[in-house]
C-alpha positions as CSV (number, residue, x, y, z in Angstrom):
1,X,-43.3,24.4,-113.6
2,X,-43.8,21.6,-111.3
3,X,-45.5,21.9,-107.7
4,X,-42.2,21.2,-106.2
5,X,-40.6,24.1,-108.0
6,X,-43.6,26.3,-107.3
7,X,-43.2,25.4,-103.6
8,X,-39.8,26.0,-103.2
9,X,-40.3,29.4,-104.9
10,X,-43.0,30.6,-102.6
11,X,-42.6,33.8,-100.8
12,X,-40.9,33.7,-97.4
13,X,-44.3,35.5,-95.9
14,X,-46.5,32.8,-97.2
15,X,-44.4,29.9,-95.8
16,X,-44.3,31.7,-92.6
17,X,-48.2,32.3,-92.8
18,X,-48.7,28.6,-93.5
19,X,-46.6,27.3,-90.9
20,X,-48.7,30.1,-88.6
21,X,-52.0,28.4,-89.7
22,X,-50.7,24.8,-89.1
23,X,-49.6,25.9,-85.7
24,X,-53.0,27.5,-85.0
25,X,-54.8,24.5,-86.0
26,X,-52.5,22.4,-83.7
27,X,-53.3,24.5,-80.6
28,X,-57.0,25.3,-81.2
29,X,-57.9,21.6,-81.5
30,X,-61.1,22.3,-79.5
31,X,-62.3,24.6,-82.2
32,X,-60.9,22.1,-85.0
33,X,-63.2,19.0,-83.3
34,X,-66.3,21.1,-83.1
35,X,-66.4,22.1,-86.6
36,X,-65.2,19.0,-88.1
37,X,-67.4,16.6,-86.0
38,X,-70.5,19.0,-86.3
39,X,-72.2,19.7,-89.9
40,X,-70.2,22.5,-90.9
41,X,-68.0,22.3,-94.1
42,X,-64.8,23.5,-94.8
43,X,-65.8,26.9,-96.0
44,X,-67.1,27.5,-92.5
45,X,-63.8,26.5,-90.9
46,X,-61.9,28.7,-93.5
47,X,-64.3,31.5,-92.4
48,X,-63.6,30.7,-88.7
49,X,-59.9,30.7,-89.4
50,X,-60.1,34.0,-91.3
51,X,-61.7,35.8,-88.6
52,X,-59.4,34.6,-86.0
53,X,-56.7,36.1,-87.9
54,X,-58.5,39.1,-88.9
55,X,-58.9,39.8,-85.1
56,X,-55.2,40.0,-85.0
57,X,-54.9,42.3,-87.9
58,X,-53.5,39.6,-90.3
59,X,-54.6,39.0,-93.6
60,X,-54.2,35.4,-94.9
61,X,-55.0,34.1,-98.3
62,X,-57.5,31.4,-98.9
63,X,-55.3,29.1,-100.6
64,X,-53.2,29.0,-97.3
65,X,-56.1,28.6,-95.2
66,X,-57.2,25.6,-97.2
67,X,-53.8,24.0,-97.3
68,X,-53.9,24.0,-93.5
69,X,-57.5,22.6,-93.6
70,X,-56.4,19.9,-95.9
71,X,-53.5,19.0,-93.9
72,X,-55.8,18.7,-90.9
73,X,-58.3,16.7,-92.9
74,X,-55.4,14.2,-93.7
75,X,-54.7,13.9,-90.2
76,X,-51.2,15.1,-90.3
77,X,-51.2,16.7,-86.9
78,X,-53.0,13.4,-85.3
79,X,-50.4,11.5,-83.2
80,X,-51.1,7.7,-83.5
81,X,-49.1,5.6,-80.8
82,X,-46.9,2.9,-82.2
83,X,-48.3,-0.5,-81.9
84,X,-46.8,-2.7,-79.3
85,X,-44.2,-5.2,-80.1
86,X,-40.3,-5.9,-79.7
87,X,-39.3,-3.0,-81.9
88,X,-41.5,-0.2,-79.9
89,X,-40.1,-1.5,-76.5
90,X,-36.5,-1.5,-77.9
91,X,-36.9,1.9,-79.1
92,X,-38.4,3.3,-75.7
93,X,-35.4,1.6,-73.9
94,X,-32.9,3.3,-76.4
95,X,-34.8,6.8,-75.9
96,X,-34.6,6.2,-71.9
97,X,-31.0,5.0,-72.0
98,X,-29.8,8.0,-70.0
99,X,-32.2,6.8,-67.1
100,X,-31.3,3.3,-67.0
101,X,-27.9,3.0,-68.7
102,X,-25.6,4.4,-65.7
103,X,-27.4,2.5,-63.0
104,X,-27.2,-0.7,-65.4
105,X,-23.6,-0.3,-65.9
106,X,-22.7,0.4,-62.3
107,X,-24.6,-3.0,-61.6
108,X,-22.9,-4.9,-64.3
109,X,-19.2,-3.6,-63.1
110,X,-20.4,-4.6,-59.4
111,X,-21.4,-7.8,-60.6
112,X,-18.3,-8.4,-62.7
113,X,-16.1,-7.3,-59.5
114,X,-18.2,-10.0,-57.5
115,X,-17.7,-12.8,-59.7
116,X,-14.0,-12.0,-60.2
117,X,-13.7,-11.8,-56.5
118,X,-15.6,-15.0,-55.9
119,X,-14.3,-17.1,-58.9
120,X,-10.7,-15.8,-59.1
121,X,-10.0,-15.1,-55.4
122,X,-12.1,-16.5,-52.8
123,X,-12.9,-20.1,-54.4
124,X,-9.3,-20.5,-55.2
125,X,-8.3,-19.5,-51.6
126,X,-10.9,-22.0,-50.2
127,X,-10.0,-24.6,-52.7
128,X,-6.3,-24.2,-51.7
129,X,-7.3,-24.2,-47.9
130,X,-9.1,-27.3,-48.3
131,X,-6.3,-29.0,-50.2
132,X,-3.8,-27.9,-47.6
133,X,-6.0,-29.3,-44.6
134,X,-6.3,-32.6,-46.7
135,X,-2.7,-32.9,-47.1
136,X,-1.9,-31.9,-43.7
137,X,-4.3,-34.8,-42.5
138,X,-3.3,-37.2,-45.0
139,X,0.5,-36.6,-44.9
140,X,1.4,-33.9,-42.6
141,X,0.1,-35.4,-39.3
142,X,1.1,-38.8,-39.9
143,X,4.8,-37.8,-40.6
144,X,4.8,-35.7,-37.4
145,X,3.6,-39.0,-35.6
146,X,6.5,-41.2,-37.2
147,X,9.1,-38.6,-36.4
148,X,8.0,-38.3,-32.8
149,X,7.7,-41.9,-32.5
150,X,11.1,-42.3,-33.9
151,X,12.6,-39.7,-31.4
152,X,10.8,-41.6,-28.4
153,X,12.1,-44.9,-29.5
154,X,15.6,-43.4,-29.9
155,X,15.7,-41.7,-26.5
156,X,13.9,-44.0,-24.3
157,X,15.6,-46.4,-21.8
158,X,12.3,-48.5,-21.3
159,X,10.3,-50.5,-23.4
160,X,6.9,-49.1,-22.3
161,X,7.7,-45.9,-23.6
162,X,8.1,-47.3,-27.1
163,X,5.0,-49.3,-26.7
164,X,2.8,-46.6,-25.8
165,X,4.0,-44.4,-28.5
166,X,3.5,-47.0,-31.0
167,X,-0.1,-47.4,-30.0
168,X,-0.6,-44.0,-30.3
169,X,0.9,-43.6,-33.7
170,X,-1.4,-46.5,-34.8
171,X,-4.7,-44.7,-33.2
172,X,-3.6,-41.2,-34.9
173,X,-2.9,-42.6,-38.0
174,X,-6.5,-44.4,-37.9
175,X,-8.0,-41.1,-37.0
176,X,-6.2,-39.4,-39.9
177,X,-7.8,-41.9,-42.3
178,X,-11.1,-41.3,-41.2
179,X,-10.6,-37.7,-41.9
180,X,-10.7,-36.9,-37.8
181,X,-8.3,-34.1,-37.6
182,X,-9.0,-33.3,-34.0
183,X,-8.2,-36.9,-33.2
184,X,-5.2,-36.8,-35.0
185,X,-4.0,-33.5,-33.4
186,X,-4.8,-34.8,-30.0
187,X,-2.6,-38.0,-30.8
188,X,0.6,-35.7,-31.9
189,X,0.0,-33.7,-28.8
190,X,0.0,-37.0,-26.5
191,X,3.3,-38.0,-28.2
192,X,4.8,-34.6,-28.0
193,X,3.9,-35.0,-24.1
194,X,5.5,-38.4,-23.9
195,X,8.8,-37.2,-25.6
196,X,8.8,-34.5,-23.1
197,X,8.4,-36.7,-20.3
198,X,11.2,-39.0,-21.3
199,X,13.3,-35.9,-21.5
200,X,12.8,-34.5,-17.9
201,X,15.4,-34.6,-15.2
202,X,14.6,-33.9,-11.7
203,X,14.9,-34.9,-7.9
204,X,11.6,-35.6,-6.2
205,X,12.4,-34.0,-2.4
206,X,10.5,-33.4,0.6
207,X,9.7,-29.6,1.2
208,X,11.5,-28.2,4.1
209,X,11.2,-24.6,4.7
210,X,9.5,-22.3,6.9
211,X,5.7,-21.9,6.6
212,X,5.1,-25.2,4.3
213,X,4.2,-28.5,5.9
214,X,6.4,-31.3,5.1
215,X,3.8,-33.9,5.7
216,X,0.2,-34.6,6.8
217,X,-2.2,-37.5,7.4
218,X,-6.1,-37.9,6.6
219,X,-8.9,-40.3,7.1
220,X,-9.9,-41.1,3.4
221,X,-13.5,-41.1,3.0
222,X,-14.1,-44.6,1.5
223,X,-12.5,-45.9,4.9
224,X,-12.6,-43.6,7.9
225,X,-11.1,-46.5,10.1
226,X,-7.8,-46.0,8.1
227,X,-5.1,-43.3,8.1
228,X,-3.4,-42.2,5.1
229,X,0.3,-40.6,5.5
230,X,1.6,-38.3,3.0
231,X,5.0,-36.2,2.7
232,X,4.9,-33.0,0.7
233,X,7.3,-33.0,-2.3
234,X,8.6,-30.8,-5.1
235,X,10.4,-31.6,-8.1
236,X,13.9,-29.5,-8.3
237,X,15.9,-29.8,-11.7
238,X,19.5,-30.1,-11.7
239,X,19.8,-26.1,-12.2
240,X,17.7,-25.8,-9.3
241,X,14.2,-24.7,-10.7
242,X,11.0,-25.8,-9.4
243,X,8.7,-27.8,-12.0
244,X,4.9,-27.7,-12.0
245,X,4.0,-31.2,-13.2
246,X,0.6,-32.8,-13.8
247,X,-0.4,-35.0,-10.8
248,X,-3.3,-37.4,-10.4
249,X,-5.4,-36.7,-7.1
250,X,-6.4,-40.1,-6.0
251,X,-8.9,-38.7,-3.7
252,X,-10.9,-36.9,-6.6
253,X,-9.7,-38.7,-9.7
254,X,-8.7,-35.1,-11.2
255,X,-5.3,-34.2,-12.8
256,X,-3.8,-30.9,-11.7
257,X,-0.6,-29.3,-12.5
258,X,0.9,-28.2,-9.5
259,X,4.4,-27.4,-7.9
260,X,3.8,-29.2,-4.7
261,X,1.8,-32.5,-3.9
262,X,1.8,-35.0,-1.3
263,X,2.9,-38.7,-2.0
264,X,1.5,-41.3,0.2
265,X,4.0,-43.3,2.2
266,X,3.8,-45.8,4.9
267,X,3.5,-44.8,8.6
268,X,6.9,-45.6,9.4
269,X,8.3,-43.5,6.6
270,X,6.3,-40.6,7.8
271,X,7.2,-40.8,11.3
272,X,10.9,-41.2,10.3
273,X,10.5,-38.0,8.3
274,X,8.7,-36.3,11.5
275,X,11.4,-37.4,13.9
276,X,13.9,-36.0,11.4
277,X,12.6,-32.5,11.1
278,X,11.9,-32.3,14.8
279,X,15.7,-33.2,15.7
280,X,16.9,-30.0,14.4
281,X,14.5,-28.5,11.7
282,X,15.9,-29.9,9.1
283,X,15.2,-33.1,7.1
284,X,18.4,-34.4,6.1
285,X,17.1,-37.5,4.4
286,X,14.8,-35.4,2.2
287,X,15.3,-37.2,-1.3
288,X,12.1,-39.1,-2.1
289,X,13.5,-40.5,-5.7
290,X,14.8,-39.0,-8.9
291,X,13.4,-39.0,-12.5
292,X,16.1,-39.5,-15.0
293,X,16.5,-38.7,-18.8
294,X,14.7,-41.5,-20.8
295,X,12.7,-43.0,-18.2
296,X,8.9,-42.5,-17.6
297,X,8.8,-42.9,-13.8
298,X,10.3,-41.8,-10.6
299,X,13.0,-44.2,-9.3
300,X,12.1,-44.0,-5.5
301,X,14.6,-43.7,-2.8
302,X,12.3,-44.5,-0.1
303,X,9.3,-46.8,0.1
304,X,5.7,-45.1,-1.1
305,X,2.2,-46.2,-1.7
306,X,1.7,-45.2,-5.1
307,X,-1.1,-42.6,-4.2
308,X,-0.9,-38.7,-4.3
309,X,-2.9,-35.8,-3.5
310,X,-3.0,-32.1,-4.6
311,X,-4.9,-30.5,-2.0
312,X,-4.8,-30.9,1.7
């Protein structure tokens, strides 16, 4: 009969005893160390083990005790940590995967979402915006300038408007070629204002109502010996609405959008208007001029001196 067959046929109680001896040796490592590190022999350790079990009321055969001592001598119960290396590191990572696996998975998902958002959404959007801006600057704004110029050219009744529009378009396209979007947009705004100015129609009339001055005079700061005379005017459309217009104030050089302003006139005109109003409180000759469609400037019906003020 072979040893393997004999071991397989061993009674259950002997197997259990052998397992208990091994367990005792494992938990009494202090006893084992003292015994084996000293001058004691195997018999002395067996006697110690026998005494331990005898105190517990258990009789253990010597061959089982010897087997336990032999297992100890062969270092069957001594733990030797594996040597450092890639395999050991990977094994430890695998064993601890529950600790780092979920955070790593969450991090990878977040990184994937970030990558998809940036490369799949944000970057294409930014590229699209940049391309749209480039096309607007290189094609859209110049096309607007050309369209506005054509409208001004078709509607104007004075060559000056066409000349001004042509100069503005040249500057605007130069801005666009340089990549100066703000400059190009400013030119489009100026062309739009020029077109709208051409389309304006109104009558420039002297203000003649209670509580509002119809005229005044001032001493200019640069020449206090002189006197400037003004009539107060407003622009009235064909529908009877009052317009607010940008007016250059000759005293401070600033342009303000106002509904009433003073137009400088010769002293004789000022006196005639004053006498007209004093006659019956109504100014019959109140038309200063007209702004017609297709023209840039007012065609004056009375003499004026070309200056205006917005405050008095």
